[in-house]
C-alpha positions as CSV (number, residue, x, y, z in Angstrom):
1,M,26.5,-21.9,15.6
2,F,24.9,-25.2,14.5
3,I,22.6,-25.1,17.5
4,K,21.5,-21.2,17.4
5,K,20.2,-21.9,13.6
6,I,18.3,-24.6,14.4
7,M,17.1,-22.4,17.5
8,E,16.1,-19.3,15.0
9,K,14.1,-22.2,12.8
10,T,12.7,-23.7,16.3
11,V,11.4,-19.7,17.0
12,I,10.5,-18.9,13.2
13,F,8.3,-21.9,13.4
14,A,6.7,-21.3,16.5
15,L,5.8,-17.7,15.3
16,F,4.5,-19.7,12.0
17,Y,2.4,-21.6,13.2
18,S,0.9,-19.3,16.5
19,V,-0.1,-16.7,13.6
20,F,-1.7,-20.4,11.2
21,L,-3.7,-21.8,14.5
22,I,-5.4,-17.5,15.5
23,G,-6.2,-17.7,11.4
24,I,-7.6,-20.8,11.4
25,N,-9.6,-19.8,15.1
26,Y,-10.4,-17.0,13.5
27,S,-11.9,-18.5,10.9
28,Q,-13.7,-20.7,12.8
29,S,-14.9,-18.4,14.7
30,T,-16.5,-16.5,12.2
31,R,-17.8,-19.4,10.1
32,S,-19.9,-21.0,13.1
33,L,-21.2,-17.8,13.5
34,I,-22.4,-17.7,9.8
35,N,-23.4,-21.0,10.6
36,E,-25.4,-20.6,13.8
37,G,-27.3,-17.4,11.7
38,V,-28.4,-19.4,8.9
39,D,-30.1,-21.9,11.1
40,L,-31.8,-19.5,13.1
41,Y,-32.8,-18.0,9.5
42,E,-34.2,-21.4,8.3
43,N,-36.4,-22.0,12.0
44,G,-38.1,-18.2,10.8
45,K,-36.0,-16.3,13.5
46,Y,-35.2,-13.1,11.6
47,K,-34.2,-11.2,14.2
48,D,-31.5,-13.6,15.9
49,S,-30.3,-14.5,12.7
50,E,-29.4,-10.9,11.4
51,I,-27.6,-11.4,15.4
52,K,-25.5,-14.1,14.3
53,F,-25.0,-12.0,10.9
54,R,-23.6,-8.8,11.8
55,K,-21.4,-10.1,14.2
56,S,-19.7,-12.4,11.5
57,G,-19.2,-9.1,9.6
58,E,-17.6,-7.7,12.5
59,Q,-15.3,-10.3,13.1
60,D,-14.6,-10.8,8.7
61,K,-15.3,-7.0,7.3
62,H,-14.9,-8.3,3.7
63,K,-16.6,-12.1,4.0
64,F,-19.1,-11.6,1.8
65,E,-21.5,-14.0,3.3
66,S,-21.8,-12.1,6.3
67,Y,-23.3,-9.4,4.3
68,Y,-25.3,-11.5,1.7
69,N,-26.8,-13.4,4.8
70,L,-27.5,-10.1,6.7
71,G,-29.7,-8.5,3.3
72,A,-31.4,-11.3,3.8
73,S,-32.9,-11.5,6.7
74,L,-33.4,-7.7,6.8
75,Y,-35.2,-8.9,3.8
76,K,-37.0,-11.1,5.6
77,Q,-37.7,-8.7,8.5
78,N,-39.9,-6.0,6.1
79,R,-36.6,-3.6,5.6
80,F,-35.6,-3.1,2.8
81,E,-33.2,-0.6,2.4
82,E,-31.0,-1.9,4.5
83,S,-31.1,-4.5,2.6
84,A,-30.2,-3.1,-0.1
85,V,-27.2,-1.8,1.3
86,S,-26.2,-4.7,3.1
87,Y,-26.4,-6.6,-0.2
88,S,-24.1,-3.7,-1.8
89,E,-21.7,-4.7,0.9
90,A,-21.6,-7.9,-0.6
91,I,-21.1,-7.1,-4.0
92,K,-18.4,-5.9,-2.7
93,N,-16.5,-8.6,-1.5
94,T,-17.5,-11.5,-4.3
95,I,-15.7,-11.7,-7.7
96,E,-18.0,-14.8,-8.2
97,K,-20.0,-14.5,-11.0
98,E,-22.4,-16.1,-9.7
99,Q,-22.7,-14.7,-6.3
100,K,-22.7,-11.2,-7.2
101,A,-25.4,-11.6,-10.3
102,K,-28.0,-14.0,-7.1
103,T,-27.0,-10.6,-5.2
104,F,-28.0,-8.2,-7.5
105,Y,-31.0,-10.1,-8.4
106,N,-32.0,-9.6,-4.7
107,L,-30.6,-6.3,-4.8
108,G,-32.7,-5.1,-6.8
109,N,-35.9,-6.8,-5.1
110,S,-34.8,-5.2,-2.1
111,L,-35.5,-1.1,-3.9
112,L,-38.2,-2.2,-5.6
113,K,-39.5,-3.0,-1.9
114,A,-38.1,-0.5,-1.1
115,K,-39.4,2.0,-3.6
116,K,-43.4,0.7,-2.6
117,N,-43.6,1.5,1.0
């Protein structure tokens, strides 16, 4: 009986540990896409950075950084309406006041530029 309980606990631990490791790999993958996108953005490769940010958003549909950075890439490409949509999604995916304020500011700029075109 004692051995059976130990085996059950070992199996349960192994399952939780496996799920934990999968979660870490998933997060690192999303994070690495965002980091690659930021590097591309900083080097003026806005279209390439857009692709990385879109992929990171597909992996984690609730990742503020994916939408915020995508909005910035689209803005740099003069795609202001799309940028506004991305900033709107970023706002939905954060509760941080500073992030919201920064994103609302960028959203306003995107909307102004979209009206001028």
